[in-house]
N, C-alpha and C positions, 0 to 999 in steps of 0.2 A: 830646415828640413831640405832636404833633394827633395826634386819633383821626379816623376817617372811617367812616361807616356809607353801605356802596351795597347796592342790591338786586342779588340775586343769583340766577341764574334755572338750576333744574339739571332736565334732563329725561330720562327714558328715551331710551336709540338705539341700535341697532344697528351694530355692527363686519361690512365686506364680508364675513365669514364666518359671519354668523349671531349671534355670540356680543354677548349683552347687553352693554351699555356706559352711560354717560351721557356727556351735554353739558352743559357749564357756560358763563353768560355774564354780563357784569355790563352792563345797557342803557348805562348813563351812559360809561361808558367805551371809546370805540373801540378795535377789536383786543382788547378782554378776552374771548377766548374759546378755549377747551380741553375737555375729554373726561378719562375716567379709567374703568379697568374696575369701579370701585365708585362711590355715591354721595360715599362720602367723600375717596376718594384724586380726586373731580373738584373736592369744594369743597376740598380742600390745594392743589391745580394752580391755581384762580381765586382764592385770597386770593397766593399766591405772583403771578401774571401782574398781579391788581391792585397789587397794592405796588409792582412792577416799574415799571408804568405810572405810577403817581404821582408814584415818586421820578424818573423822566425828565421829568413836567410841571412838576414843582419845578427841576430842574436849568434847564429850558429856560427856566423866568419864565411859563409858561404856567398860566393863573388853573384853579384846579381846579372840578371840575363843582359845582353846589348837590347837597347831600347828597341822598337818599330820603329820602319820609316815610312814617311809619309810624302 
């Protein structure tokens, strides 16, 4: 299986009730956005979202976006 490296952005956020939370998104993949109650939870969820989006792209024969540059 091929490995990919994408930039992921995690930012502190706030729930409607005032509790602290974290949002996460992958700028290279449309629809790759999620949240979590902790930074670790947001990271786990964005990894799952990215994997699902990439699986769908491969199944539909869509090209995978260029990898992030570090």
